[in-house]
C-alpha positions in Angstrom: 65.5 75.3 119.2 63.5 72.5 117.5 64.0 68.6 118.7 67.2 67.5 116.7 65.4 63.9 115.9 62.4 65.6 114.3 64.6 67.9 112.5 67.1 65.6 111.3 64.6 62.7 110.3 62.7 65.6 108.2 66.1 66.5 107.1 66.5 63.3 105.6 63.2 62.7 104.0 63.8 65.7 102.0 66.6 64.9 100.9 65.6 61.3 100.2 62.7 63.1 98.1 64.7 65.0 96.1 67.0 62.3 94.5 64.5 60.5 93.8 63.1 62.8 92.3 65.5 64.3 90.3 65.5 60.9 89.3 62.0 61.0 88.2 62.2 63.5 86.8 65.5 62.1 84.0 63.5 59.5 82.4 60.4 61.3 82.5 62.3 63.9 80.3 63.8 60.3 78.2 60.1 59.7 77.9 58.6 62.9 77.3 56.2 62.8 79.7 55.3 66.6 79.9 52.9 66.3 82.5 55.3 64.4 84.9 57.7 66.5 84.2 55.5 69.8 85.3 54.7 68.4 88.4 58.2 67.3 89.1 59.6 70.1 88.9 56.9 71.9 91.4 57.8 69.1 93.8 61.5 69.5 93.7 61.0 73.5 94.6 58.8 72.2 97.4 61.1 70.1 98.6 64.5 72.3 98.3 61.8 75.4 100.0 60.6 72.5 103.0 64.9 72.0 103.4 65.8 75.7 103.9 63.1 75.8 106.4 63.9 73.2 108.2 67.3 74.1 108.5 66.2 77.8 109.1 63.5 77.5 111.3 61.3 79.0 109.2 57.2 77.5 110.1 55.9 78.7 107.7 57.8 77.1 104.6 57.9 73.6 106.1 53.5 74.4 106.3 53.9 74.9 102.4 55.7 71.6 102.1 52.9 69.7 104.0 50.2 70.8 101.9 52.5 70.4 99.4 52.7 66.3 100.8 49.5 65.5 100.6 49.0 66.9 96.6 51.6 64.7 96.4 50.4 61.7 97.4 47.2 62.6 95.3 49.4 63.1 92.3 51.2 59.3 92.6 48.3 58.1 93.6 46.9 59.2 89.9 49.3 57.8 88.4 49.4 54.5 89.8 45.7 54.4 88.5 47.1 55.0 85.3 49.6 52.6 84.2 47.2 49.9 86.1 43.5 51.5 84.2 42.0 52.0 86.8 38.8 53.8 86.5 38.4 53.4 82.5 42.0 55.1 82.7 44.3 53.4 80.0 47.9 53.7 80.0 48.2 53.7 76.4 46.5 57.2 76.1 48.3 60.4 75.5 46.9 62.1 78.7 49.9 62.3 80.8 52.3 63.9 77.3 49.4 66.6 76.1 49.5 64.9 73.0 52.3 66.4 72.2 54.4 63.5 71.2 53.6 59.5 71.0 55.8 58.6 73.3 54.5 56.5 76.2 56.9 55.5 79.4 60.9 55.5 79.0 60.8 51.9 80.9 58.3 51.0 77.9 60.9 51.5 75.7 64.2 50.5 77.2 62.6 48.1 79.9 65.6 45.4 81.6 65.4 41.9 79.8 63.0 43.3 76.6 62.7 42.3 73.6 62.7 44.9 71.0 60.7 45.4 67.4 61.1 48.6 65.6 57.5 50.0 65.4 56.5 51.5 61.9 57.7 55.5 62.1 55.8 56.8 58.5 53.1 58.9 60.2 55.4 59.9 63.0 58.4 61.4 60.5 57.2 64.5 62.2 58.1 64.2 65.3 61.2 64.0 66.9 62.2 62.4 63.9 62.9 59.1 66.5 61.8 55.7 65.9 59.6 54.0 68.3 60.3 51.0 70.4 57.6 48.2 71.7 58.8 45.7 74.5 57.9 42.2 74.7 59.0 39.4 77.5 59.7 42.0 79.7 61.2 40.8 82.9 59.4 43.7 84.9 55.9 46.1 82.7 57.2 49.2 82.3 53.9 49.7 83.9 54.9 48.5 87.0 58.4 50.6 87.3 56.2 53.5 87.2 54.0 51.6 89.5 56.7 51.6 91.7 58.4 55.0 91.2 55.6 56.2 93.0 54.2 53.9 95.5 57.8 54.7 96.9 57.0 58.7 96.8 53.7 57.9 98.3 55.6 56.4 100.8 58.2 58.8 101.7 56.1 61.9 101.4 53.6 60.2 104.3 56.2 60.0 106.3 57.5 63.5 105.3 54.1 64.7 106.0 53.4 63.4 109.5 57.8 65.0 110.7 57.0 68.2 108.8 53.5 68.3 111.1 55.3 67.2 114.1 58.0 69.8 113.4 55.7 73.1 112.9 54.7 71.9 115.9 57.7 71.4 118.0 58.9 75.0 116.7 55.1 76.3 118.0 55.7 75.0 120.9 59.3 76.3 121.7 58.3 79.8 120.7 55.0 79.9 122.8 57.6 79.0 125.7 60.1 81.1 124.6 57.3 84.6 125.5 56.2 82.8 128.3 59.2 83.1 129.6 60.0 87.0 128.3 61.3 87.0 125.4 59.1 89.8 124.6 58.4 90.7 128.1 59.1 94.3 128.4 59.3 94.6 132.0 62.8 94.3 132.9 63.0 97.4 130.4 61.7 99.1 132.8 63.1 97.5 136.4 66.3 98.6 134.3 64.8 102.4 133.8 63.7 102.3 137.4 67.3 102.3 138.9 68.3 106.2 137.7 65.3 107.6 138.8 65.9 106.0 142.4 68.9 106.9 142.5 68.0 110.3 142.0 65.4 111.0 144.5 68.4 109.8 147.0 70.9 112.5 145.5 67.7 114.7 146.2 67.3 114.5 149.7 71.7 114.6 149.8 72.1 117.8 152.6 73.8 120.4 150.7 
């Protein structure tokens, strides 16, 4: 039941989303990015739900995954706009941390090829007891690293949305064809019950 090409592709896409989301969740935890942490957790749960629905032929679960894929694309588009400072957004704001942390992105403080400088923490002594560092002369700015992460998520989510719609339509067509063939037709039951009554009528006419 279900075309293996579509189902297998959707399974691979869900697995890829799960791995990349877990990787992203780790670095968001390290950077104290509380808003992304919350959204990533929901994403991981829904992707697992989509995996289960694809394996167990549950179209409703796949529909939930497809709806969330559209929301996930919207969220990652916002993250890209945030780090590129589009529409008045500022990547130095505390929007993604809910004003609970002075950290920004883990990649800002630990980017590859960055020269780090200790920042004064006199006013931040009560926050986590950690010194913040700022990166300079990085090989790749932290904002572009976050944009690349979100772009990858958008690409995989769009593919997942397309294939989830395809798999749901395939399941629906196969269920309709099963009903048409007679999967729920009561006629076979009526046909089976008709034979004993015919035999009884023949016995009634037999000579004593």
